[in-house]
C-alpha positions in Angstrom: 1.1 13.2 12.9 -1.5 14.6 14.9 -3.5 11.8 16.5 -6.5 13.6 15.9 -6.6 12.9 12.3 -9.3 10.6 11.2 -7.3 9.2 8.3 -4.3 8.5 10.7 -6.4 6.6 13.1 -8.1 4.8 10.0 -4.7 3.4 9.2 -3.9 2.4 13.0 -7.4 0.8 13.1 -6.7 -1.2 9.8 -3.4 -2.6 11.3 -5.3 -3.6 14.4 -8.1 -5.2 12.5 -10.8 -3.0 14.6 -12.6 0.2 14.0 -13.5 1.8 17.2 -16.9 3.5 17.9 -15.5 5.6 20.8 -12.4 7.4 19.3 -12.0 9.1 22.5 -11.1 5.6 24.1 -8.5 4.8 21.6 -7.1 8.5 22.0 -6.8 7.8 25.8 -4.9 4.4 25.0 -2.5 6.8 23.1 -1.9 9.3 25.4 1.1 9.5 27.6 1.3 10.6 31.1 3.5 13.5 30.1 0.9 14.9 27.6 -1.7 14.7 30.2 0.7 16.5 32.8 1.1 19.4 30.4 -2.6 19.6 29.1 -4.3 18.8 32.3 -7.6 20.9 31.4 -7.7 19.4 27.5 -7.0 15.9 28.5 -8.5 14.3 31.7 -6.8 10.8 31.3 -4.2 8.8 29.9 -3.3 5.4 29.3 -1.8 3.7 32.4 -5.0 2.3 33.6 -5.8 0.8 30.1 -2.3 -0.6 29.9 -2.6 -2.3 33.2 -6.1 -4.1 32.0 -4.5 -4.7 28.6 -1.7 -6.5 30.3 -4.1 -9.3 31.8 -5.9 -9.3 28.4 -2.7 -10.1 26.5 -2.0 -12.7 29.1 -5.1 -14.5 28.9 -5.0 -14.3 25.1 -2.2 -16.2 24.7 -2.5 -18.6 27.5 -6.0 -19.6 25.9 -4.2 -20.0 22.5 -1.5 -22.2 24.0 -4.0 -24.4 25.8 -6.1 -25.1 23.0 -3.5 -25.6 20.7 -1.8 -28.4 22.2 -3.3 -30.5 24.6 -0.1 -31.9 25.8 1.6 -28.5 26.7 2.3 -28.4 30.3 1.9 -25.4 32.7 5.4 -24.8 33.2 5.8 -24.7 29.2 3.0 -22.6 28.6 4.3 -20.2 31.6 7.7 -20.1 29.9 6.1 -19.4 26.4 3.7 -16.6 27.9 6.6 -14.9 29.4 8.4 -14.9 26.3 5.6 -13.3 24.1 4.2 -10.7 26.6 7.7 -9.2 27.3 8.2 -5.5 26.7 10.6 -6.0 23.8 8.4 -7.9 21.9 5.6 -5.7 22.6 7.7 -2.9 21.2 8.6 -4.6 18.0 5.0 -5.3 17.2 4.3 -1.7 18.1 7.0 -0.5 15.6 5.6 -2.8 13.0 2.6 -0.8 12.9 4.3 2.7 13.4 2.6 3.0 16.9 5.0 5.9 17.7 3.5 8.3 15.3 0.1 8.1 16.7 1.2 8.8 20.3 0.2 12.0 22.4 3.4 13.0 24.2 4.6 16.0 26.4 7.1 18.2 24.8 9.9 16.7 27.1 9.4 13.2 25.8 9.0 14.4 22.2 12.1 16.0 22.4 14.0 12.9 23.8 12.8 10.4 21.3 9.8 9.2 23.3 8.1 8.0 19.8 10.8 5.4 19.4 11.2 4.4 23.3 10.6 0.6 23.6 8.9 1.3 27.2 6.4 3.8 25.8 5.7 1.8 22.6 5.0 -1.6 24.7 3.0 0.3 27.3 0.7 1.8 24.6 0.3 -1.4 22.7 -0.9 -3.0 26.0 -3.3 0.1 26.4 -4.5 -0.4 23.4 -5.5 -4.0 24.0 -7.1 -2.8 27.2 -9.2 -0.4 25.0 -10.1 -3.3 22.6 -11.4 -5.3 25.2 -13.5 -2.6 26.7 -15.3 -1.5 23.6 -15.2 -4.9 21.7 -15.4 -7.5 24.2 -12.9 -10.4 24.5 -13.2 -11.8 21.1 -12.3 -8.2 19.6 -9.2 -8.0 21.6 -8.4 -11.7 20.9 -8.8 -11.4 17.3 -6.4 -8.2 17.2 -3.9 -9.9 19.3 -3.7 -12.9 17.3 -3.4 -10.9 14.2 -0.4 -8.8 15.3 1.2 -11.9 17.3 0.3 -14.8 15.0 3.8 -15.0 13.0 5.8 -14.7 16.2 3.9 -17.4 18.1 4.2 -20.1 15.1 7.9 -18.9 14.9 8.5 -19.1 18.6 6.6 -22.6 18.9 8.5 -24.2 16.0 11.8 -22.9 17.0 11.7 -23.4 20.8 13.3 -19.8 21.0 11.4 -19.1 24.2 13.5 -21.4 26.2 15.5 -19.3 28.6 18.6 -21.0 30.2 19.0 -18.0 32.3 15.4 -17.9 33.7 15.6 -21.8 34.1 18.7 -21.5 36.2 17.5 -18.6 38.4 14.2 -20.6 39.2 16.3 -23.7 39.9 18.7 -21.8 42.0 16.0 -20.1 44.0 14.2 -23.6 44.7 17.5 -25.4 45.5 19.5 -22.9 47.3 17.2 -20.0 48.1 19.3 -17.6 46.2 19.7 -16.0 43.0 22.9 -16.8 40.6 25.6 -14.1 40.1 27.3 -13.8 37.0 31.0 -12.3 37.0 32.8 -11.1 33.8 36.1 -13.0 33.8 37.7 -11.5 30.6 37.1 -9.3 27.6 39.2 -9.9 24.6 39.9 -9.2 21.1 39.5 -6.1 18.8 36.3 -3.8 19.2 34.3 -5.7 16.4 35.6 -9.3 17.3 35.3 -8.9 20.9 35.0 -12.2 23.0 33.4 -12.2 26.5 33.9 -14.9 29.1 31.5 -14.9 31.9 31.3 -17.3 35.0 28.3 -17.8 37.2 28.1 -18.7 40.6 25.7 -19.8 43.2 26.3 -19.2 46.9 29.7 -18.5 46.1 30.5 -21.8 44.1 31.2 -21.7 40.6 28.7 -23.9 38.4 29.4 -22.8 34.9 31.7 -20.8 32.6 30.5 -19.5 29.1 31.9 -17.3 26.4 30.2 -15.2 23.4 30.2 -12.3 21.2 28.6 -10.0 23.8 27.7 -10.6 27.6 24.3 -11.6 27.3 25.3 -14.5 24.9 28.2 -15.5 27.4 25.7 -15.5 30.6 23.6 -17.9 28.5 26.1 -20.3 27.9 27.5 -20.1 31.3 23.7 -20.8 32.6 23.1 -23.6 30.2 26.7 -25.3 31.6 25.4 -24.6 35.3 22.0 -26.3 34.5 23.8 -29.3 33.2 25.9 -29.5 36.2 23.2 -29.1 38.6 21.1 -31.9 36.8 24.2 -34.1 36.9 24.8 -33.3 40.7 21.1 -34.2 41.3 21.6 -37.4 39.3 19.5 -36.2 36.3 
């Protein structure tokens, strides 16, 4: 679908909850650098500057929401929730929810290699749109659209505690206490293809602190990190 289609842009704007007066600004947010490089005379700019701005706008909206929602939420907890909510994988999910890929302007190379479905491109374009919303409509317009798109996910994350990451917590604790990062080592991989079990151990400074198993490496690493944090707290008398 061509991005220039007024009908198509109206559908996108409906999903965003905002109608742009300056459609050129919205088009810029949807323009990947590959399209610009192939059409330098036709397109003067692409979305990376807007993406940079949108990243900051998104972070501020999320933090302000958390700050005002729960007066007892600590800075550390707000930081973890924010990091979870603004990560690229979640942004790409939200972009997919509104079929953002179909509106993008991509170069032929990106088009042929599935650029409309690439998570990094979708996440970047989503942030660029937030930047464009802020530039034209101001903070309130950007805030309204962001909370419209993120609302259900924020609620789910806060109620489930899903934002907590043992791997991130272990990394921060390891850097603070030992000045180094934890190292995850795959110990074993067992079972048939569809019933595979992975076992991982985590080391800090050459010493093993945790061991975990799971149906994939990520799950096993998380279990190992959880055990390592328990061991560190025990060592510290906590």
